[in-house]
C-alpha positions as CSV (number, residue, x, y, z in Angstrom):
1,L,-67.5,-98.2,7.2
2,Q,-67.8,-100.4,4.3
3,Q,-66.1,-103.3,2.5
4,K,-64.7,-103.8,0.0
5,R,-61.7,-106.7,-1.1
6,G,-62.1,-107.6,2.7
7,M,-61.3,-104.0,3.9
8,T,-62.5,-101.8,6.0
9,V,-63.2,-98.4,4.0
10,P,-64.7,-95.8,5.8
11,G,-67.7,-93.9,3.7
12,S,-66.3,-90.7,3.2
13,L,-62.9,-92.3,1.9
14,L,-64.8,-93.3,-0.8
15,S,-67.1,-90.4,-1.5
16,R,-64.2,-88.6,-2.1
17,I,-62.6,-91.8,-4.0
18,S,-65.4,-91.4,-6.2
19,L,-66.4,-88.1,-6.5
20,R,-62.3,-87.4,-7.7
21,L,-62.8,-90.2,-9.5
22,F,-65.4,-88.9,-11.9
23,L,-63.9,-84.9,-11.8
24,V,-61.0,-86.9,-13.4
25,I,-63.0,-88.9,-16.3
26,T,-65.0,-85.7,-17.0
27,A,-61.7,-84.1,-17.2
28,V,-60.1,-86.8,-19.4
29,T,-63.0,-86.2,-21.6
30,V,-63.7,-82.9,-22.6
31,V,-60.2,-82.9,-23.4
32,A,-60.2,-86.0,-25.6
33,A,-63.2,-83.9,-27.1
34,V,-61.5,-80.4,-27.4
35,A,-58.0,-82.4,-29.0
36,S,-60.5,-84.8,-31.8
37,S,-63.2,-82.2,-32.1
38,A,-65.1,-85.2,-31.2
39,A,-68.1,-85.7,-29.2
40,V,-66.6,-88.3,-26.8
41,T,-69.1,-90.3,-24.6
42,V,-68.5,-91.3,-21.0
43,M,-72.7,-91.4,-20.1
44,A,-75.5,-91.1,-22.1
45,M,-76.0,-88.1,-21.2
46,S,-73.3,-86.2,-22.5
47,D,-74.4,-87.6,-25.7
48,V,-78.0,-86.0,-25.4
49,T,-76.1,-82.2,-24.5
50,D,-73.8,-82.6,-27.4
51,A,-76.3,-83.5,-29.6
52,S,-78.5,-80.6,-28.5
53,H,-75.4,-78.0,-28.6
54,R,-75.2,-78.9,-32.4
55,L,-78.8,-79.0,-33.4
56,V,-78.7,-75.3,-31.8
57,Q,-75.8,-74.7,-34.0
58,L,-77.4,-76.1,-36.9
59,Q,-80.8,-74.3,-36.7
60,K,-79.4,-70.9,-36.0
61,A,-77.5,-71.8,-40.0
62,A,-80.1,-72.7,-41.7
63,T,-82.3,-69.5,-40.7
64,I,-79.0,-67.3,-41.6
65,A,-78.7,-69.7,-45.0
66,R,-83.3,-68.7,-45.7
67,E,-82.2,-65.4,-44.9
68,T,-79.4,-64.9,-47.3
69,E,-81.6,-67.1,-49.6
70,R,-84.3,-64.2,-49.1
71,A,-81.4,-61.5,-49.6
72,I,-80.1,-62.7,-52.5
73,E,-83.5,-62.7,-54.4
74,S,-84.2,-59.7,-53.3
75,Q,-81.4,-58.4,-55.5
76,R,-81.7,-59.8,-58.4
77,A,-84.9,-58.3,-58.1
78,L,-83.4,-55.0,-57.9
79,Q,-80.9,-55.7,-60.4
80,A,-83.8,-56.9,-63.0
81,E,-85.7,-53.8,-62.1
82,Y,-83.0,-51.5,-62.7
83,A,-81.8,-52.8,-66.2
84,V,-84.9,-51.8,-66.9
85,D,-86.6,-48.6,-65.4
86,R,-83.1,-46.8,-65.0
87,D,-85.2,-45.6,-61.4
88,P,-82.5,-43.8,-59.3
89,A,-84.8,-45.0,-56.4
90,T,-85.1,-48.7,-57.5
91,L,-80.9,-48.2,-58.1
92,E,-80.4,-47.2,-54.4
93,S,-82.7,-49.6,-53.0
94,F,-80.6,-52.2,-54.5
95,L,-76.9,-50.9,-53.2
96,A,-79.4,-50.8,-49.4
97,T,-79.6,-54.4,-49.7
98,A,-76.7,-55.0,-51.5
99,Q,-74.9,-54.0,-48.5
100,S,-77.9,-56.1,-46.5
101,A,-77.1,-58.7,-47.8
102,Q,-73.5,-58.6,-47.6
103,D,-73.8,-58.6,-44.2
104,I,-76.6,-61.5,-43.6
105,V,-74.0,-63.5,-45.9
106,G,-71.3,-62.5,-43.5
107,Q,-73.0,-63.8,-41.1
108,L,-73.7,-66.9,-42.8
109,T,-70.3,-66.8,-43.2
110,V,-69.5,-66.8,-39.3
111,T,-71.7,-69.0,-38.0
112,N,-71.0,-72.0,-40.3
113,Q,-66.9,-71.5,-38.8
114,A,-68.6,-73.6,-35.7
115,L,-70.1,-75.8,-38.7
116,P,-66.5,-77.4,-40.3
117,D,-68.5,-78.8,-43.2
118,M,-70.4,-75.7,-44.4
119,A,-67.8,-73.2,-43.8
120,A,-66.4,-73.3,-47.1
121,Q,-69.8,-73.3,-48.4
122,A,-70.7,-70.5,-47.6
123,E,-67.1,-68.6,-47.7
124,T,-68.3,-69.5,-51.5
125,V,-71.8,-67.5,-51.5
126,Q,-69.9,-65.1,-49.8
127,A,-67.3,-64.3,-52.5
128,L,-69.9,-64.9,-55.1
129,D,-72.3,-62.4,-53.6
130,A,-68.9,-59.6,-53.6
131,E,-68.9,-60.6,-57.5
132,N,-72.0,-59.4,-58.0
133,D,-72.1,-56.1,-55.7
134,R,-68.9,-56.3,-58.0
135,I,-70.3,-56.2,-61.3
136,V,-74.1,-54.1,-60.9
137,T,-72.1,-51.5,-58.8
138,E,-68.8,-50.6,-61.5
139,E,-69.9,-52.2,-64.7
140,M,-73.7,-52.3,-65.0
141,V,-74.5,-49.3,-63.2
142,P,-71.8,-47.3,-65.7
143,A,-73.0,-48.9,-68.5
144,L,-76.8,-47.5,-68.1
145,Q,-75.8,-44.6,-66.8
146,A,-73.2,-44.2,-70.0
147,G,-76.5,-45.2,-72.4
148,D,-74.2,-48.7,-73.6
149,T,-77.0,-50.5,-73.2
150,A,-75.1,-53.3,-74.5
151,A,-73.0,-53.6,-71.7
152,A,-75.0,-53.2,-69.3
153,E,-77.0,-56.0,-70.2
154,D,-73.9,-57.8,-70.4
155,A,-72.2,-56.4,-67.4
156,L,-76.1,-57.5,-65.4
157,G,-76.4,-60.6,-66.9
158,R,-73.2,-61.5,-65.3
159,A,-74.0,-61.1,-62.8
160,R,-76.9,-62.8,-62.8
161,D,-75.0,-65.7,-63.2
162,K,-73.1,-65.2,-60.1
163,L,-76.0,-64.8,-57.6
164,E,-77.7,-67.9,-59.4
165,E,-74.3,-69.3,-57.3
166,A,-74.6,-68.5,-54.8
167,A,-78.8,-69.2,-54.4
168,A,-77.7,-72.7,-55.6
169,A,-74.3,-72.5,-53.1
170,T,-77.0,-71.5,-50.4
171,G,-79.8,-74.4,-51.3
172,Q,-76.6,-76.7,-50.8
173,I,-75.8,-75.2,-47.3
174,I,-79.3,-75.2,-46.3
175,D,-80.3,-78.7,-48.1
176,A,-77.0,-80.3,-45.9
177,L,-78.6,-78.3,-42.3
178,D,-81.6,-79.6,-43.0
179,R,-80.2,-83.0,-43.7
180,E,-77.9,-82.9,-40.5
181,G,-80.0,-80.9,-38.0
182,S,-83.0,-84.2,-39.4
183,A,-80.1,-86.5,-38.3
184,V,-79.4,-84.9,-35.2
185,E,-82.9,-84.1,-34.0
186,K,-83.3,-88.1,-33.6
187,L,-80.6,-88.1,-31.4
188,V,-82.0,-85.3,-29.2
189,E,-85.6,-87.8,-29.1
């Protein structure tokens, strides 16, 4: 038995009351976190868990952003190579990497849905990459096949511009993810 404010309370009853109180507080915390989309902290341990989860999300997004950056660079190189050599094998390589790049950029967009501050930027990269692919496949390649070098060069220039914008946006995503990841890592330590 335990004494509390002049009352005698059985130990097991006190334990059940404490456990129920703990469960109610935890449930209210989870509901508040979901409703406000912000971390509501009751104990220091939940801070570390939330920060650790956020860090994992950031690291995954940064990895995919770097893969996107490499895919964009590959596309840029193959476009330029095809414009010079007009080798069908180069075009096939470009088309294969274009599909791969679209898949990677799609992953970047999906991954960043959990990171709302990055989602719009990822969608921009996806739109720029899609426009680049459209320009290459619907304008540059047909112009080269028709022997219209001026139209092909114009299309290549516009496609490069789209890839430059996509690369810049991807770089901004990587920088933001790295900055936030460093800040979150300090919370986890």
